[in-house]
C-alpha positions in Angstrom: 143.0 38.1 72.0 143.8 34.5 72.4 145.5 32.9 69.7 144.1 29.5 68.2 146.4 26.4 67.0 145.2 22.9 65.4 147.9 21.2 67.4 150.1 21.6 70.2 153.4 23.5 69.2 156.7 22.9 71.0 156.4 25.8 73.2 153.2 24.6 74.4 154.3 21.3 75.1 157.2 23.1 77.3 154.7 25.3 79.1 152.4 22.2 80.0 155.7 20.4 81.1 156.2 23.3 83.6 153.0 23.5 85.4 152.1 21.6 89.0 148.3 22.1 88.4 145.6 21.5 85.5 141.9 22.0 85.3 139.5 19.7 83.4 136.0 21.2 82.5 133.0 18.9 81.1 129.5 19.4 80.7 126.1 16.8 80.9 123.9 17.5 77.7 121.0 18.5 79.4 120.3 22.2 79.8 119.7 21.4 83.6 122.9 19.4 84.1 125.7 20.6 85.6 129.2 22.0 84.8 132.1 20.2 86.3 135.4 21.7 87.0 138.0 19.8 88.7 141.5 20.5 89.6 144.3 17.9 89.1 147.6 17.7 90.3 150.5 15.2 91.1 152.3 14.2 88.2 149.2 12.7 86.0 149.4 14.5 82.7 150.9 12.9 79.9 151.4 14.4 76.1 151.2 11.2 73.7 151.1 13.3 70.4 150.7 16.7 69.3 147.2 16.2 69.2 146.5 13.5 72.1 146.9 13.8 75.6 146.1 11.8 78.6 146.0 12.0 82.2 145.4 9.5 85.2 142.3 10.5 87.3 142.7 9.5 90.6 139.7 8.5 93.4 137.7 11.5 94.1 134.0 12.2 95.8 132.4 12.6 92.5 133.3 10.9 89.1 131.4 13.6 87.1 134.4 13.7 84.0 134.0 9.9 82.9 130.1 10.6 83.0 130.0 13.6 80.9 132.5 12.2 78.3 130.7 9.0 77.8 127.5 11.1 77.0 128.9 13.7 74.8 132.6 13.4 74.8 133.4 16.9 74.9 136.2 18.1 77.6 138.6 21.0 77.9 141.8 21.0 80.2 143.3 24.2 81.1 146.6 25.2 82.3 147.5 28.8 84.1 150.7 30.1 84.6 151.1 31.1 88.5 154.9 31.6 88.2 157.1 33.3 85.0 155.5 35.1 82.3 151.3 35.2 82.1 149.8 32.4 80.2 146.7 30.2 80.1 146.3 27.4 77.8 143.4 25.3 77.0 143.4 22.1 75.1 139.6 21.8 73.5 139.0 17.8 72.6 136.8 14.7 73.0 137.7 12.3 75.6 137.8 8.8 76.3 137.5 6.6 79.4 139.9 4.0 79.8 139.3 1.6 83.0 141.5 -1.0 84.3 141.3 -4.0 82.1 140.6 -2.2 79.1 142.4 -2.9 76.4 144.5 0.3 76.4 144.9 0.4 80.0 148.5 -1.3 80.3 150.1 0.6 77.8 148.8 3.5 79.0 149.1 3.2 82.9 152.8 2.1 82.2 153.5 5.9 81.2 152.6 6.9 84.8 154.1 6.1 88.3 151.8 4.0 90.2 149.5 6.2 92.3 147.4 4.8 95.2 143.7 5.4 94.2 144.3 5.6 90.7 140.8 4.8 89.0 140.8 5.6 85.3 142.8 7.4 82.8 141.3 10.3 80.6 142.4 10.2 77.1 142.0 13.6 74.9 142.0 13.8 71.4 142.9 17.6 70.9 141.2 19.3 67.9 142.0 22.9 69.1 144.4 24.7 71.0 144.2 28.1 72.5 146.3 30.2 74.2 145.5 33.8 76.0 147.0 36.2 78.2 146.2 35.2 81.9 147.2 39.1 82.7 144.9 38.8 85.8 146.1 35.3 87.1 147.7 35.9 90.2 151.5 34.9 90.8 151.7 31.6 93.3 154.5 29.7 94.3 154.5 26.0 94.2 155.6 24.8 97.6 154.8 21.2 97.5 152.4 17.9 96.6 150.0 17.1 98.8 150.3 13.5 100.2 146.6 13.6 101.8 145.0 11.6 98.9 147.6 9.1 98.4 148.0 8.2 102.4 143.8 8.0 102.3 143.9 5.8 99.4 146.8 3.2 100.6 144.9 3.5 103.8 141.6 2.4 102.1 143.5 -0.2 100.3 142.0 -2.1 97.1 138.8 -3.2 98.7 137.7 -0.3 100.6 138.5 1.7 97.1 135.9 -0.2 95.2 133.5 0.3 98.3 134.4 4.1 98.2 133.7 3.8 94.4 130.5 2.1 94.9 129.1 4.7 97.0 130.3 7.7 95.5 131.5 7.1 91.8 128.5 5.1 90.3 126.7 8.0 89.1 127.2 11.5 88.9 125.4 14.3 90.7 122.7 14.6 87.9 122.2 10.9 88.1 124.1 9.9 84.8 126.1 6.3 85.4 129.5 6.5 85.0 131.8 4.1 83.3 133.5 3.0 86.5 130.2 2.3 88.1 128.9 0.1 85.3 131.8 -1.8 85.7 132.0 -2.3 89.4 128.3 -2.2 89.4 128.1 -5.9 87.5 
């Protein structure tokens, strides 16, 4: 049975710091809307306080998370131990989307190494932390980061990325508008 906490403890922070991969889950409010689950890599996750985290969201083929957050705020971030003792840690919270040019952008973005293709920062106010066993999660060994996304984004350049966002990131697969889509669609 999982254990629940109102905020992250030092051991949770230490566990998160060792992970190379995390997953983000959101869902549209509509019963017909899709649930989205996205894997995230690179050094894009930051702990801001015991009840607040942020991650640098990179360009992808969709932009479900930001629209779902804007629609209903719900977000879950999950970490799994693929090395060492078994453990799963979930952060349940309410998200906020911060775009380049927003008031918080510079302060938050300065916490990350610049990565080509960065499109927004997702901030999560965490109201519950849950750990569970993870006994069935397989062992996997970390080899290295893929550089494919960075090379692709660098090749696209700033104008190419904006064009890509206009083509792929304006709306979700359910037709919800994204915050980025509204900003670049002006």
